[in-house]
N, C-alpha and C positions, 0 to 999 in steps of 0.2 A: 505494499498500501502506502510506504515510502518513498519508495522507488518512484512510484506512479505521480506522485505527488514535486516530485522532484525533477521528472520528467515535462510535466504540465507546465511548470514553474520557469523551465528552461526553451519553452514554445514560445509564453508569452513574455517570455525576455526579447528574446529571437526578432520577435514580431513586435514587441514595441521601439527595440533601439535600431533594427533594420527598416527605417526609412526611405518610402519611392518617391523621386523629385519625377513632372513630364517632361519628356522633350518631345515638343513637337514643330513640326515645320512644315514645308511646301517644295516638290520637288514641280522643277520648269525648267523650258529650254530656252536658250539666247534669245525669243520674242513674247517670252514670259507664259508660253501657253502654259498647263497644268499637265503632267508627263506622270499615266496612271499606270500599274502595274510593276514600278520601279522596287528593285530588291532594297533597301538597309539597313545590311547588318552589322552590328555592332562586334568588333574583329577581336576584343577580350574578352565576351563571354560567349561568343558563338552561335548566335541569337540573333535573329533582328526581326520586321518583318516588310509589306509590301503597300505602295503608297497609294491609297483609293482612288476613284477615277477621276475625283477635283485635283488634283497631287499631293494629299496631306497622307505625311502617315504622324504616329503616336506610337512613342519610348519611355517604360518605366523603368529608372535608372537608379541606382543610388546615390549616393555623392561620388564623385571620383571624376580620372581623365578617361579617354576614351576614345579610340580612334573607330568612323564611319565607311565604310565600305558601300560604295552609290552605285550601282551598275542595271544597265540598259541596253538594249539591244538597240544595236543604230547610234551609240552615246559611248565617247571613251569612260572609263571607270574613272570614281574618283575618291581622294580617303580622308575625310574631311577630321580635325581634332576640336572634341567639346569637351569643357570643364563645367560639371554638373555639380554645382551648390542647392545650398538651401532654398528652395523654390523651383519653381518651372522654370525651362527654357525655352526658348524657340528657336531655330536655324534652320532657314533656306535657303536651297541650295536653286545653281544653276549651273542642270548641266552643258557641255561641250558637244557639239556634235562627232563622230568619228570621220574620219577622212575617206572617202569613194576607194575601196579599194576591191574591184569583184575578183582579184584572184583568189580574195579566204572564202570564198564558195564554194563548199566541194560536194558535188552530185555524186552519192552513192547508187544504183540501180539502173536500168535502160529504159523505166517503166514509171517512173516516178514523174508524180505531176509537180511542173516548176511553175506552179502560179505563184506560191507565196514569195518564190525567189525573185520574181519579174516585182508581184509588188515592192518589193525590198529595196528594189535597184532604183523603183522612183519615189520612193521613200529618200534615198539617200542622196538625189539627184533634186527636190523639189523643189531645197534653198536657193541652190542655184540660175534652178528655172525662173524662179517667181521675183528674185535681186536681176535679171534681163533685162526687167521691163523695166525696175522704177518704178518710180510718179508716173502718168501717165491722161493721156486724157482722152476720151474719144465723141462718138457721134452712138448714141441709143434709139435704134427705134420699137417702138413696144406695140402688140396689140394684141389685146384681149376680147374675146368672147364666149360668154358664157348663155347657155339655155337651160330653162325650167322646163317641167314637163309637170302635168296634173293633169288626170285624167278627165277624157272629153264624152262633157254632158247629151244624153241623145236629144234630140227636139223633137218636140210634141208634133210640130206641124213638119208635114212632110212637103220634102222640095226635092230642085232635078239636082241631079249626080255632078252633075258643072257647078252652078253655087256651092254646093257640100263642102267640093273639092275647093272652090275659091275660099269659101268658109273658115275650114283647117289651116289653110296655106297661112290666112292674115294671121288665126289662131296663133299657128306657129312661128310665126314674126312677132309677134307683139310678146311672145315669150323670152325676148334673143336681150341682147344689153350688149354693145359693143360697145371699147376706148380703143383711140390709136395717141398716141404719145410718141413724141421727137423730142429730144435731151441731147444736152452737151453735158460729160460726164468727166467731170476733174476726181483723181483718183490720185491721193495722198500717201503719204506714211502710214504703218500702221489701219485703224479704221479711218482714216480722217477722208471723207468725200465731199463733193459741191455739186452740184446736177441747179443746169437751168432749163428750162422747158420752153420749147422754142415753140410748142403747136401741140394744142391737146382738144382733140375732138371727141365727144361724148354720146352716146347712142340711147334711149333707153335709162331703164332701172342699175345705172352700175354702182351701187354702192357695195354690192357686194363681192365686186369683180376682184380679180390676184393682183400685183405687183403692176401697179399702175405708175414704181416711184421705185427708183433702186436704193430704195431708203427701209425700203418693207423687206431687205434680207441679202447676204451675201451666200449664195452658194457654192462660192467654191469647197470642193473637199481638198486642193491641198492642204487649209486650214485644217489644224487637228480637232478643233472642234471648232460645227460648224452652228453658228447661231441665228437663227429665222424664230424670231418672237412674233413675227405677225403672224404665221403660222403652227407655235407650239414656243412653250412657257420653258420647255427642255431642249437646249441645245444637243447637237446630234456629234455623236463620236466617228469621226471621218475615218472610213477602209485604208490609206493613205495615212497612217497615222505607224509611228511603233507601237500604241498601245493597240490600238485595233487589231494591228498581230495577233493579239490575246484576244481580242473581242468578236472577230470574224474568221472565214472558212473562206479559202480560195481555192478555183477550180478554172483551168484552162477550157470553155467551153467551144472556141473555134482558133484555128490558126489558119492564115491567107497570107500571102503574100501583094506587095502592093510598092509598086515603083522600086524593087530588087529589093524590099527591106520586110520581114516577118513583122504583121502583125496580131498578138496574142488578144483577146475577148477574153476576160476572168469573170467568172461568176461570184456572188461577191452575196454570202448569208452571213445572218448574227449567227453562235454560238448560241446554247441553250439557255446559259445563266448571260442573260445579255439585257442594256434595259434600254438606251436609246444606242440603238445603233437602224441602222438600212438595211438596204436589200435591193439588188438586183447585177448591175453589168459593169464592166469598167474594160475599156479598149487602150492598148497601149503599145510605142513603137518599140521595135527591139531594138537594144543598141542606143538609141536616143532616150530612152528608156522618160519618156514624157506621156500624157496624155488628151488622145486622140478625141475622147468619146465615154461619155455615162450617161446611162438611163439606171436609176435609183431611185426605189419605192421609201416615202416614211411609215415606221408604222404607227398605223392607227390609234394604238393607245398611246400615244402623247399627240393628236390634231384636234384642238378646240373646237372647230368648228366641221372638221370634212371627215368622208370615210375611209376617203383615197387621194393619196397627195401622192406624183411623181415626177421628179425634174428631170432631165433629158439636154444635154449640153454636148457644143462642139465648139472642138480649140482648132485654131489655124495657127501658123507659123507666120509673122506680122514683122515686116523690115528684115529678114533673114535674123532674128533677136529672138525675137520670144515668142513664147506660145502660150497663147491667149482664148479664153472663152468669147467666140464669133458669133455662135448660137443660143442661147436657152429655151425650151419648153418646159411649161408646165400644165399639169394636168390634174384637174381634183372635181372630186364629186363627192356630194351631199345627198342624203334621200331623209325620207321621215315619213312612214306609210306609206300612201298613192301618191306622194308629192317628192320630187326628187329634181337637185340643179345641177348643169355640169358644165368647166367650164378647161379654156385651154387659151393662155397667154403663149405669146411669143415674144423675144426680145433679140436682136441682132444686135453685134457691137461693130462698127464698120470706122473708115477715118483717125487713124489709132495716132499719136503724138507717142514715143517712146522718152522714156528720160530726161520728164518735162522739172524745170530749176519753178519751183513758187515760192514766192515770197513767205516768211516766215509767220505773218498774219492773214494768209490769204482763205485757210483755211479755219472757220469760228463754227458759233452756233446756227447761223444757218445754212442749212445741209440744201436746201431748196426751193427753189424758186421761180416763180412762171407772172410775166405780165396780164396786160388783159386783152391784147396786140396775138397773144398764143392762143386765145380760145376762141379767133376769130377767123384765123384761117380759113382759103378758098380751096378751091379742087385740086388751082395748080401746083398749087405746096406739096400738096398729100402726095400729089403721080410726082413731082421732083425726089420727094424725100421717102415714102414707101417704101425699102428693103423687103418687106415679103409682101409675094403677093397675096392679093385677095380673092378669095375662093365665089363659086357662083352664086353660095349659097348668101356669101356675105355681102356680094355685090346688091343681092336682091331684096338684102335687110335694108342696107346705105339707102337706094332709092324708093325705099317704104318708106323707112322712118324722114325722109329728108321730103318725103311729099305728104307724109302724116303730117309732119312741121309745120307744110307752109299751109296744109285743109285747115290745119287745128288753132293756127292764129290770127283767122280769120276775125273782124269784131264780130260776125253774125255766125261764123261759129263759136265764138266764144259765150255770146249773147244764150246760142242756146243750150249752151253748157250748164252756164250761170242757172235757165229755166227751170234745167233737168236735177241740182242739184239742189235747188231749193224750192221744187215741189215738194209737199208735206203730202204723208203716206202714213198708213196707220203700224208699216214695220217701224218707219225711220223714228216716230212719236211713240212706239211703245219698246224697239228693241233698239235700236242703233244711234238714237239722238237727231236733232234734225239740224242743218247746216245752211245757214243764207251766204252764199257767196259773191262777190262783186269784182270782177277780175280788173275790171277797169281802175279803178281805187286799190287792188292787191289788200283786200281786208277780205277777213269771213265771223259769222258769228256761227255761235254751238251752242245747242238748249240740249241737255242731258236729257234722255226718253221717261218718260212720265212716270214708271215706277221709282226712279230715284228722287221724284217727289216725297214720299213716303218713309221717312226715316226710322223705325219704332224702337229700334234699341238704342235710345239717345237720355241725357238727367231729367227727367219730369218726365219720360213714358216719351210718344210717339208728335215728329213734329214734320210735319210741312217746309220741305226745304229747297225753293225754286233757285237755279242760278242760271247763267251762262257765263261762255269764256267768249274776248274778242280779240282781234292780232291781227296782224298789220304787217306785213313786210315791204320792206322798200326795196326800190334796183339795186343801190347800192351796199345792202344784206345789212341795212340797220331795220331793227324792228320796233314794233309796240307791244302790246301784250295788254291783256284787263282782266280783272279775275272778278265777276260778283255773283253773292252766294247772299239769301234773306233765308229766314228761319224761325217759325212761327211755331208755337209749343199752346198743345192744345188742352193740356192739364192746365197749365200757367198762365194760359192767353200773355206769353211774354212776347214780341218780338224780338230777334238779334241778325247779325248780318255783317257780311263784309267787303270792301271791296278793294283792289292791288291794282293796280298801275306797274310797268315796267315797260320802259326804255332803255333798248342798247343803242347808243350814241357812238360810239365809237368798237367796228366788231375786231378792228386787227390787237386792237390794244384791249380787247375787252371793256372797253367806258360802259357802264349804266348806273344809271339811278331808277330807283323805289321810291313811290308813294303807298303807304296801308291807312287803310282805316277801317277799324274793324269796333264790334261790338260780340263777342262769343265768350262759349265757353271754356279755359284754357286751361291746359296740366300743370299744376305746381312741380312737378318733378316729369317734365315732356323727356321721355326717352329713356324710364324707369323699367323696371323687369314688367312683363305682363301681367305677373300675378298682382301687382298693385296699382296699375294702369286701369284695372276696372274696376279699384276705391273709386269712390265716390267722396272721398275725404281728399282725394288727388285732385279734385277738381272746386273750380271758382270764375266767376264773373269778371274776367277781361273786357275794359271799355279803353280806347285810347287811339292816337294815332301816330304814324311814322316813316323818318325818310332816311333811306341809305343809298349808298353808293360806293362803287368800285373800280377801278383801275389799274392795270398795270403799266408803270411808270417806269421802269427799263426791262430787259430782259429777264424775267425770272422772277422781280423784285412787284407784288401786287398788292397795293393799300383799299382797305375798307374801311366806310365810317359809315356809323347807323345813328340817330337818337331818332327817341322813343318818349310817348308819354300815356300814362297809362292810366286808367281810372278803377282800383280794386275794387272788388263788391263781394262779400261769403256769398255762398249759395245757399247758406243754411234754413233761411227763408220760403223757400219752393217745396212745394209739393210732391211729395214721390209715392211710390208702389209699395207700400208697409209689411204686403209678405216679400216681397224682393230685396228689400231692409233688411230680414233677418238672416238671411242667407251667406254662411260662413264658408271658406274655403281652409282647411285645419285652422292654423292660429294666422295663417297673414291676413282672412280679410273679414275684419271683424264688426258690428257696429256699421253698416254702412251706410254711411252717411256725413254729408257735407261738412267744412266745418266750420264755426264759425268766427270771424274774426269784426273789429273794429270796418269802415268802409277808410280808403284814404287815398293817396293820388300819388304817383311814383311819374318823375323824368330821369330820363338816362341818357348816355353819350358812350361809344364803342368804339376802339380804333383797334384793327388787326392788320399785322405785315406780314408776309411772308416774302422767302427767298427762296429760290433756287439756284444753284450758282451751275457752272452751266450751261439750261435750258436748252435741248436740243428743238428746232422747230423748222416749218414747212413754210413758205412765205407763199399766198397764193393772191391772188390781185384787190382783192380786198376782206381779207379775214387771214388771220396766221396760226398755225396746226401746231400745237407742242406735242413731241414725241418724246418726250421726257427725259433724263439725268441720272449722271452715277452718282451723282452728288444726293445727301436728304434737303430734304426739304425743311427748311426751320425757321420758329411764327412767334409772335411777343404779340401778347390781345392784352388789350386792359379794357374791363367794363366803368364807369363810375356813376354812381346816385346822386344825381347833381340834386340840393333841397333850397324851399322857394320857389323855383319856376312853377308856375301854374299850382301852387301853391302844394309842390313836390314836400314829402316828408324823410324822403330815403335819404342814406346820406351815409357811402361808401365807395371805397377804393377795391378792385379785383385786377390783380398783374397776373400770367400766366405765361411760360413760356415752352416752349416744345421743340423738336424733330421726329423727323416720320423719312423712315425708305426701304426701298423694298429691293433686293439682292438680289442678283442672279450666281445660283454658287455652284458654276459650270454641272455635272450632268445628274449635282447631287441633288437639281431641285433648288427655290426658289426662297429667299427668306423673305422678311420683313419684320419691322420693328418700330414701335412711338414709345416716345418715352418724356416724359411731359412736369415739369413740376409748378405749382403756383399756389397763392395765398392772399389773404386778403390785409394791408397794410393804413385799412381803414373802416371802422364800423359801428362810426357814430350814430349811425342809423340804419340798421340790417333788417328789413323784414322777410319771413319764413320761407316766402316764394324767389327770394333771391339768392337762398345759400347755396354755393354749392357742394355738390352730393355727388356721392361715390355710389353708382348702382351695383346692386347684386346681380345675383346668378337666376338663369330663368328656371324653374323648375321645368323638367323633363326638356327645355329645347334648348341647342349649341346658340350663343350669342356670337355674335360678330367679336372675334379674339383681339383683334386692335384696338377695339374701344369699350369691352368689357368683361368683368371676371365672372367665370364659370362657376367657382366655388362659396364666391362670399355670400356671407349669411345672411346680411341685410344691407339693404342701400341707409346710409345715413351723412349728416354733414361735415365737411373741414371749413377749420376756420383759417389754423394755423400754416403755416408752408408743408403739402404734401411731397409724396416724390412718386408719381407711380409710371409704371413698363408692361410694354406689351412685346411679344417676342412666337413669330408663326412661325414656320418651318411646313411646306406642301414639299416634298420627296419624290411624288410625279413616279412612285415606281423607283425608284434609283433599290430601296431594301426588298419590297416584296417581291420584283421581278428574278430575283434572284429564284426564285420557287417554281416552277413553270406551270404548276396547278392554281398558284395566284394569279400568275399570268396571264393566263391562260383567260381567265373573269374577267380581268380588267381592274384587280381589287388596286386602291393605291395609297397611300398612308401620310398622316399631316401631325406633325406636335408641337408643344409650344409650350410657351410657360406668362406669366407676368409676375407682378407685385409691386406693392403698396404699405409706402410708409408715411403716419403722418399721425401726428400727436395728439389727435383723438383719439378716442375710444380704449383710452389708458396708453398709451404711444404704439401703436397697434402696428404687427410687425408680419406683415400676411404674404403670402409666397403661394404659389400656386402654377399646378401643371398639368398638363392634360394632352392626348394622343386620342388620334381616330382613323377609322376603315371609310375609306370613299370607296364611292363607283361613280361613271358617269354615264346619265343616260342621256335622250331626246327627249325632243318635245314633239307631239303626234301632229300638232298642226306645223312645226317649222322647223323645214328641213335645217336650217344655217343654225337652230338653238338647246343649247343645251344647260343640262344643270347635275350638282352632284348630290347625290342620296349620300348621306355619313350617319354612322356610328361611334358615339365617343366617350371616353370614359376620363375621367378627373379629379383633381385628388389635391389637397392644398394644406397646406402647417400654419400653424400662423398662434402669438402666442395669447391671445384674449379668449382664442374661443375655440372647439370640433369639431371640425368639416366632414361629415363622411365621403367614403367615394362615391360619386356620383356618374349612373351613366344616363349619357342621352342623346338624340340625335337631332338630327339637322339639313337643312335644304341650302345650298346654292348656288347662285344664277353666276352663267359666264355676260359676262359686259363685251357685248360684240365691238362697240363705238373703240373703249381703251384696253380690249383687249385684254383683260384680268377675269377674274374669280370675283364676284361681291356677293 
């Protein structure tokens, strides 16, 4: 027994005194591209690890001096000495490419497939191939075409075969969309590009056409990682990379002689345990070891909108100097139920100028631009600049759309369309709502359908709620919108209403102003968990008016200001349904009645400043399209309660700072974070409605993890300085796709954490973690629309309360406009 105790004591002592420290880092090449599957061995202990797909590695070592031996096929071995002391250590390493020496390749056996050997030769030569072009310019012609397919409706009235064919042909042309673009592209070092679109012509509904600008993605598979955010949030591992040698299988499927040289067509297939990989074929030239042609399909799992996406590329020798992409074709389809869309985009590259010299400030945040003249090019321009011939169907479509455009833009036709739109029918009155359009004045009125008049589940019972929307768009893309709503309560015989006006006066700099006037039931804590939002104690009567303004002062720098006057009244005197007041949901909703408080007036002013450094954008003739930035967005906001004006009672100051960012972590997915801190530095008269509150988690439902906590036990106010943070990582299959069955059923993983430190609730220290499994589904009525259904588990640790592990469900929708999940 004594010997056992001695042994246990020895083990315990060894555990206490043998402390391990983390050694982390990232292995990259000279271009700082991550190198996956590189071997990192510790010479002294003869153990090590392999880098992940994003090039990172982790080792746990005791204090001491170690030699790290880093090796990867195609790169020179490196020995790096590190000294591990107390605390974690980070060591990033840049690998140097090995010199090309084809004599090192030894082939054994006559029938051995040499596809991988040929791919290795291409990889060895690709730096020289890319460097031969240097900085360059070229002319790009883009032709994008999409066709939608819907079930044919059977006509009740008999018609002739000839008339039926005409109707079917016109219906087919009406379901098409086409765009032609001519642009000048300048390409600098790294990811620097600048394009000027000199010709733009769009016909039909072109919103879902792909690749109308070279800013939509760089599909060069000479890059180790192919990043195409317009198609997939996850980048793809190129088969023409040393990391790709471990992720793909290569096989020669065709050998032919062209101009005395052997040309090999090599099949590319991902290995079983792979994630963001492509599939198809690559054609390379013997001896030159250059790519002549690619035809590669992107995995459906990672496609946000499409069910099928394929890119085909042709390479040509330019000026006897460099092999460049001369033609790209993108083919894509999307289907939902009986509806489907199919599209093809062709981009040709001509008039190359290689090894150009650009000034240091030539490439900036404006990556693309077009003038108004570019949208007014005539047929002579297109005949002289069109490098891809039109098909017979495309010619028919152009003639049809041009003739339709002429016919539908006459005053007589537009007047007839207004009469048709403005005609009152029972279908519009009961289901769709009624529009009143005036094309001459470019304005539209909309009245919701009749059932919207009756709102039975309102405070105090059923309310009659008529409303309308007015919208006017100017030719300059400025606009004006008005929303009006009135509300009459049957039980309390009270009248509420609101009217808001919004005017966009500068579309390029997002300049707008707004005017608001209302009398309505408002929430004391708007945005609280649903369990609190259904409580009548969260409601009060708000009457007032307000003014708002916003403008982009400089690129990425936005300024917003608001002034509001509120006349606040309690709803405690309103008649309600007593039977409903007795309903309780657990311990959350009790004594479901409005809170009584003395009426008072409140006057506010608020300012908000947001800045995103290096914000990239596209300049259109009358507007600006923001593409985003690799930098975080910083913001500062100040809200002040101003006393005495209009007998205002409130007097406080609240100041908040924060930052947020979304980061692509290579093949491992996408991370996003939000960090903020705030406090009241004046609370001379702070009313209950103006408290800053922390939101509790929703029972059963998974809340937006970038804004809310999943496991916080209750909502509560904070007055002193607090610190709050949220972090979410979407792996996009980086882990689950290692398991063939889970990869087949299309599951994806998500994880995150959050923290809240605040003096309130006895100096609360709260941390939570969550993880979940999601699957993407398609909307049955929208072939390009998708949503994610997820199951999640969350847990937390806090110094003031205990919260059990919770299981939740959630739905996330795809935002096509901004290319992200919401």
